[in-house]
N, C-alpha and C positions, 0 to 999 in steps of 0.2 A: 488444437484443443477439442477434446470430445465434448459435445454440447447437448443439452436438453432444451435449449432455447430455440424455438421455431424460427427458421430463416437464416441462422448463422451458417457460414460456410467454413470449411477447413481453412485455417490460416487467418481467420478473423480474430486477431489478438492485437493488443497494443504494443507488443514487443518491437522496439525500434521505430515506432510510428508516432510517438508524442513529441512534437518539437519542443526545444528548450525555450526558456523565457526571455531570450535575447531578441525576440521579434514578436509580432502580433499579426498573424495571417488568418484571414477569415474568408469563407466562401458563402455564397447565397444560393438557396434553392427556391426558385419562384414557382408558384402553383397558381394556375388559373383554370377557367372552364375549358379552355382550348388545349392546354398542354402544360409542359414544365420547361424550366430552364435552369441550368446549373452553371454558375459563374465561379471559377476557381482561379486564384492568382496564378499568372504565368501560363494560363491555358485559354484557348479560344472557348467562348461560352457555348455549351452544348444545349440543344433544344430538341424537343420531341412532343408528339401528340400522345393522347392517352391510349390510343389503339396499339401503339408500340412502346408503351411505357416501361416494359421489362428491360429495355436498353439502359434505363437509369441504374439498374442494379450493377451492371458491368462498369459503371463509372465511379462506384464507391471508392476504389483504390486511389482515385484522383485526390481524395480528401486527406490522404495520409500525411501530407506535408503542411496541413493547415491546423490551427488551434481550435477553430470553432466553425460551425455551419449554422447560418441563420436561415430559418424557413420563413418565407413571406407568401402568404395566401391572399390572392386578389378576391374581392367580393364576388360571391357566387361560385367559386371553384375551390378545389377540383371536384370531379364527379363524386357523388356520395354512394358509391357502389362497393360491394365486398371486395372485388378484385383490386380496385384502385387503393382502397383502404389498406388491404393486406400488403400491397407492394410498397406503399409509403412507410408503413410500420417496419417492413423488412429493411428498407434503405436506411432508416434512422437507426435501427437496432444494430445493423452491421457497422455503420459509421461509428457509433458509440463504442462498440466492442473493439474497434481498431484504434481507438484513442481520440476521436474527434468529439468535442463538446458540442451538442446540438441544442439550439435554443430557437425561440421564435413562435410563429403562429401555425403550429402543426394542427390540422383539423382534429377535432376532438375524437372522432371515431378511430383515427389512426393512432392518436396519442394513447388511447386506452389499450391498444395492442402492443405498445412498446413497454417492456418490463423495467422501465425507469422513468422518472419524472423529466419532462421536457419543459424547462422554465421559459418564461416569456422573453427574457433577455439575459445577457452575461454581464455581471457587474465587475468592473475593473478590467484588468488586462492579464495575460499570462504571466505568472510569477507573483501576482497579488494573491493574498490568502483567500479572498472572497471568490475569485475566479477559479483558483485551483481546487478549493474545497468543493464547489458545485460540480466541477468537471469530474473529480475523483468519485464523488458520491454517485453520479450518474453512471460512470464506467463500472464502479463496483457492483451496482444493482444488476447490470446486464451480465457481467462476468460471474457473479455469484450464482446466478440462475443457470449458467452454463456448466457449473460443476456437477458432474453426474455422480460423484461420491465425495464424502467428506472424511478425509483420513483422521485418525486419532492423533492429536498433538499433545505432547508432554511439555509443560513449561518447566524449565530448570531455573531455580532461583537459589543461588548461593549467597549467604549473608553472614556477616559477623555482627549484625545489628537487628536482632529479632524484634526490637521495639518498633521497627519500621514496617513490619509485616502487615499491620492493619490496613495501611493505605494501599500498598501494592496488591494485596489479595482482594481488596474491593474492586480494583481495576480488572483483576483476573476473573472474578465472579461475573463482571459485566460483559465479558467477551461474548460476541455473538456466534463465534465458531464453536461448534460441537461436533464430535466428542472431544473433550478437553480434560486433561488432568494436570495436577501440580505436584512437583517434587521439590521440596525445600531441603537444602543442605545447610545446616547451621554450622558454620565454620568455627570450630573451637567450642561447640556446644556440649552440654552435659547430657549424655545419653539417657539419664534418668530424669531429666527435667527439660524436655523439649517443648516448644510452644505448640499450641493447637490453633492454627490460623483458621479463620472463618471463611470457608470457601463455598458455603451453601451446599448444593448437591453434587459438587465436583469431587471426583476421587482425589485424595491428597495423601502423600507420603512425606513424612518428615524424618530426616536422618541427621545424625551427628557426624561430623568429619573432623579429623585431627587439626587442631589449631596450629600445630607446628609444621603442617604440610601446606602446599601451595593452593591457590585458588583453582588452578587447573586440576589438581588432585580432587578437590571438593566437587568440581563439575563432573569429573569422570565418575565419581561414586554416584552422583545424582543421575547421570545418564544410565548407569548400570541398574538403578532402581526404577527407571522409567519403563513404561510398557508401550509408549506411543510409536507409531510408524515414523512420525516426524518429531524432532526436538527443537524447541526454541528457547533461547536464553533471554531472561529479563533481569534487570537490575532493580535493587530494592528502593532506589531513590529517584528513578526517572518516572515519567508519566506516559501512560498508554491509553489511547482511546478505545472504545468498545469494539471497533472493527479491526484493530491492529493485527490480531492473529489471522483473521480472515484475509486481510490484505496480503499477508505473507504466503498463505496457502494458494491464493489466486496467482500471486506472482510466480510461485513455483510451477503451477499448472501451465501458465501461458509461456513460460521461458524454458521449462524443463531443466533449469539450472539446479545443481545439487545444493548450492548455498544461496540463500535469499536474505535480504535485510534492507532496512531503510537507512537513510542518511541522517546525520546529526546536523541538520540545517536549522531546526527550530531549537533554540538553546536558551535556557533560563540562566542568566549570569547572576549568581547569588550576591556577589560582591557589589554589583551595581543595582541589584533588584530590578533587573530589566530582562525582558524576553526579546530575542531578535530572531528574525527569519532570514537566512542567508540565501543567496542565489548561487547554487553550485551544481554544475552538471545538468544532465538531461534525464527526466524520469523515464521509467519503463525501458531501461537499458542495461547492458552488461557493464560492470564496473570492476575496479581492482579491490575495493574494500567497502564495507558498510559499517554502520555503528554496531559495536560489540553487543550492546544491550538489546539488539533486535535480530540477531542471527537466527535463522531457521535452517536446519539441515536434516536430511534423512538419517535415521538411526544407523542403518547399514552403511550409508555413505560416510558418516562420522567415523565409524570403525575403520573403513577403508582408508581414511585420511590420517589414521593414527590416533584418533580420539583427541580429547582435550590435553594439550601439552602440560606436563608437570613443571610449570614455571610460575614464579611468584607474581610476575607482571606480564602484561601484553599477551595474555592467553588467547584473546580474540584475534590479535594480529598473527599469532602463531598458526591458528587454524586457517586463516585466509592465505598465509604464505604456503601452507601445505596444499591448499586447494589449487592455488596458482601453479605450484610446482607439478601437480598431478594433471594439469590441464583442465581442471574442473571450473565451470563458469560460476561467476558470482553475479547475482541479479539484484537490481534496485527497482522496486515498483514506483514509489513516490515517497514524499516525506510527511504526508498527512497522518495524524494519529500518534505521533511520537515526539516527546519533548525531552531533550537531553539536559540534565541539570549539572551545571558547572559550579561546584561549591567553592566558597571562599576559604582560603587558608588551608586547603587539603591537597595532598599530593595526588596527582592524576597520572595514569599511564601516558595519557596524551599531554605532552608538555607544551602548552600554549597559553599565553596570557589573554586577558579580556580583549585586548586590541585585535587579536587574531579573529575573534568571533564578530567584532564590530566592522571589520574591514569590508566585507561584502554584504552587509546587512541591507536588505531591501525594505523591510518593515521592522518596527520595534514597538514594544508596548511597555509601559511602566508596570513593574511587578511581574508576577507570573501570568502569562496569557491564560485567560479564563475562557475555555471553550469545551463544550461537551465532546466534540470530535477528537479532542486530545486528552480526554480523561481528567480535565482540570476544572 
């Protein structure tokens, strides 16, 4: 990953380095006036003095199999000099960029040089929303700063329900990634009576697509009208947090995968008026499929994969099958910032009942989960 964050090294990314939520492994970094100690599960504790503290930087990869690093500073230490401060900030920044959640008593001078907040403690355990939210926020801050350029992203939104545009365009307006544009394909819309969604200062194109043609055809026309280097699909009835698009751009940068997307692990079950968060897979990893309403793909890569298939259903699955057949990687960063809505009494391409979504639920909330990070 090309980086503008001081202290990061080539390869300092979370790809394949964030452990799954089936365990809870933590390391401790002890700081005192005399020196440092690094205790990592399954490894002998490493120690050193401040005169040779640069050796600590070479130990950062030891943290790749742990979920969190707790910094513990003894009274009076470590030394308050520029060299030690810069070194500690670099250790923490590199650890965060590689996927380790860092918490604890980091000296304030070093904390100011880390491009992300270092909280005093980690609440919950890996797989709990509170823990994962804080970890993703910290990682996002560091990795966003490491982006040397921001590609133009075109949001493709195909809808047969223009009355839903107000809610989803508010979420698109709130996206922190720029430059961003919106292309709305009104499936079966009247070319002479198209909606004018409120997207603020974002460029917006609204087109009508034939109602007797497939969703894939509508998306293909939307992609043709888009000018972005990257294209991302959003659905008109799901929920997206303000950093959703940024997360996908970061995921593409760290993985170099042509197709990136989040998982549908946070689900609002309309029939039960309940939101569940399921434990599925490992974040920051290569996968076989992602949620269709979160797919991000390069415009050129989409064309090389044959574009959006002209099929009435499972258009997202068709694209992922094409990617797999072409040997193109599909990457999942994490599930923060996306809520999949499972409607009651409506046909879904994904044929699963409510019991399917409850089976692996780690947490659940009555009603729609209300959280700013999820746009709800």
